N, C-alpha and C positions, 0 to 999 in steps of 0.2 A: 728525406721529407718524403712521405707517402704521397699517393695522387690524389686522397684524400682531402688531406692537408694542404694541398697547394691548391686543388679546386676551392677550397674554404677563403683563399685571399683573392678569389677574382670577383671583383666588383658584380652582384648581381644588379640588372637593369630590373626596375619595377615599372610594369606596364600594368598602367589601369587604365579600364576603360572609360571610368566617370573623369577621369582627369584627362585623357586625350582627347573627349570629345567637345572639353573646357577650352582645348587650345583654339589661340585668336590670329596665329601666322606659323608659318613653317618652318622658322627655324628653332620652334618648337620640337617640331615633328623631329625637323634633324638630327636634336639633339636627341632623342631616344632611339632613332635610326644609328646615330654615331657610337652611343653606349651598347647596343646590341650586338655591333658589328664591333668594338673594341672585347666585349666578352669571348666572341666567338674566335677572335684572334686568341685571345689566353689560354682556350683549347688545342688551339692549331699549337700552340708553342709547347704545350704540355705534350701534346702527341709524338710532336719532331721532336722530344726530349727525352721519348722512352724508348726501351727496350723491353724486350717481352723474351721468354726462354731464357736458357743459363748463361748466354754471352750478353756481357755489358755493350756491345759493339755489334754493327749492321755487316751482313756479307753485302757482294755485290747486288743480289737480286733483292736483298731487302732493302739496300741503300738508294735505289732508281727511286722506290715507295717514299722513301723515307727525304731524302733528299728534295724531292715536289714537294714535302709538307715543311720542310725548311724555307725552302722558295716562297711555299705561299705565306709563309707568316711574314716574311721579310717586304716581300709587295705589300700585305696588310698595314702594316708599320707605315708603310710610303704611304697608303691610301688616309690614312689615319694623320698623317702629317701634313700633307695636302687640304685636309677637310680644315684639318685647326688653321690654315694659311687661307683659307676659303679659293684655292683653286680649283676651279672646276676643268680649264685647261689639262693640267697635267694629271688629275683625275679622269679624264676621259682615258689619257694615254695607259695608264695603270690599272683600267678597268679590261682592257684589251689585253694585257698582260697576265691579269689574275685568270681571266677566262679562257684564256691556253692551258695554263695551267692548271685548271679545273677541269676543263674536258679532257687534257691526255691522264691526268692522276683517276679521275673515276672510270676511263679506258683498261687503264692498267689495271684497276681493282677489279673491274667487272670480269676484264679477261685474264687473269692471273697465271701466267702461265711461263716455265721456262724459254719457252720458244718466242714471247711476246719480247719479254726481256733481251733476251738475246739480239733479237729485230731492232728495239728500242736503241741496243748499245752499239751494235752494228752500224745504223743511221748515223747515230750521233757521231761517232768516231771517223767517219767518212772524210773530214774536214781534215781531219789530222794527217789521212793518209794521201790526200791529194797535197798536200803541202810538205810530207818528207817527200814524194815522187820529184816534186818540183825542184826541191833544195838538192836532191840528190842529180837530179839531170844537170843542174848550173853548176855543180860540183863536176861530173864528168866532161862539161862543156872548157873545162880549165885542165883537164888530164890531173884528174882527183886534189887537186888544190878546194882545199875546205876554207873559208871564211872562220874565225872566230862565233862569229853570231850565229851564220849555220849549226856551227857545231854545237852549241849553246838549244840552238832551236830543235836541233834533233834527238837531245838528251832527254828534252821538256817532253818531246813527242814519245819517244821510248816509254818514258818513265807514267804517260799516260796509260798506254795500252797494256803497260803491266798491272798500275796500278787496277785498270780494268780487270785483269786476267781474261784478256783477248792478245792473240797473238797477233799483229799486223797483216801476217800473209793469210790467216784466217779469212781477211775481209775477203767476198766477192769480187771478181772482176769487174761485175755488171753492177751499176750504182743502183741501190734500192730508190725506188721514188719518193716511197713513204714508209715509215715505220709501220709495221704491222700490216701492212698492206691496204690503207686506209689513210685519205688525205683528213684534215683536221674536222670537216662539216661532216664527211661520213661516220667519224666518231662520234662527234657529236650527236648523228642520228643516233647511232650504237647506243650509247648512255641517253638516251633519252631525253637530248636538249635540243633536237634538230629545230623546232618550233624555235626555238630562243635562242639561235645561233646568230642570226641577223642584228639582235637588239643587244648579246651581249659579245658577240665579235665582230659581225659586221660592220656595224655604224663605228663602234671605237675605232676600227682600223683606218677609217678614214683620219681620226684626228691622229692617230699615227704619222700617217705616212703628209698629212696637211697637203688634204683636197681641198677645193674650192669650197664644200660644203663645210668646210674644218672653218674656213678664212671668214666664209658667213657667219658662222656659230659664234665664234669667239673673236678674232682678229677684224673686223669689219664692222662699223656701222653703215648701215644701210638706211640714206636720208631719203631717196626717192629709188625707182627704181632704175638700174645703170649709174647711180650716183650713190659715190660711196666717201666715205672720214675714216682715218685706222680707230681703232679701240684700244688702246693701252691698257687698259686695266681690266684685273681678272675678275671673272664670274663667280659669283658665290654657288656652291655644290647644292643640287636640290636631291631630297629624301628617295627618292625612286631607286637611282642605281645603287646605295646603301643597302637599303633593303632586300635586294633584287640577289647582291653580292653574298650578304649574311646568307639568304635563303640557299643559296647554290654551293655555298661553302661547309653548312653546317650540314647539309644534304651529303656531302662527300666526304666530311671526316665522319659521317656516321657510317656509310658503306668501308671504310679503312679503321675502323673500331670491330665490324663486324667480319670483315676481313682476317683481323689478328685471332678474335674470338677468345680473348684472352679475359678471365675474369675479373685481373685488375684495371681493365679498362673500361670496367661497366660504370663504375662514376662518370667517367667523361661520355659516355654514349647518353646516361641518363640525363646530363646535363645540356648534351648539344639536342636532345629531343625538346626541353624544356624551352632553348635558347629559340629554336624553330618555331612553336606555337607562339611565344609573346613577340616575334619579329612578325609573323602573320597577322595577329592580331594588332597591331600598331601600323602595321603595311595597310590593313582594312581601313583604319581609322582615318589614316593620311589620306585615303581614297574619296571617302566620303568628306572629309574636310574642302579636297578639290570639287568636290561636287557641288557643296553648299554656296562656295566661293563664287563656281563659275554660276548658280542660279540667282 
């Protein structure tokens, strides 16, 4: 099946300015935001399922990018599921995971070099190296007696290095502090997301770790300063986060199509640009709704 025919099966979200202006509740705006997000997820799925060039598979370098696309699509599916179930608490956690995936993928696309890919792989494989060293040390302490579970773990680690085409011995003795020599905030700045970092990553991180802010926002009901009751109900998601995610992800996927530069991806590129334009229109309309409601 061609990319064009696959794209034609994605529901096109109608964004009509007059209709948007007639909305009387936020749920209607959320419906539009959700449908635009779902359409973007469809494009992510298409790109994650597509290879260009003579081979129908990815090499390691391509798999680093493609694997991020697959991860992104799966996280987007989880976002849609939590949206349908009206569970903003879990949605906030997923936003944190998606934000990191977006930043990492954008950084890999923008600075696409074999050296950066190698840095990413080396940093990622350090845990396997440390675990293997720990197991071998325990075996030495037993005068070479290896437990069955240790043998299985060592073989699994060996397969991971083999599949990655990186010899375990090639990992540097000194641990990398960050792959690409930048932490996540520095990567966000590099891909021009520095100002959005706190909103798309810093804020949701509090929800991942169960900070006091997370408890106040979702799990406690404050009756008066210093007086609380448990809140066992789930909160309904609001449109702002979904509009923002659609913008960030569509822009990231556009960058991926440009990096590959293959004519077969032009229809996806055009669809993503159209989604971004419709998403902007819907987001602005929702903001107008909030201003009018507050006034």
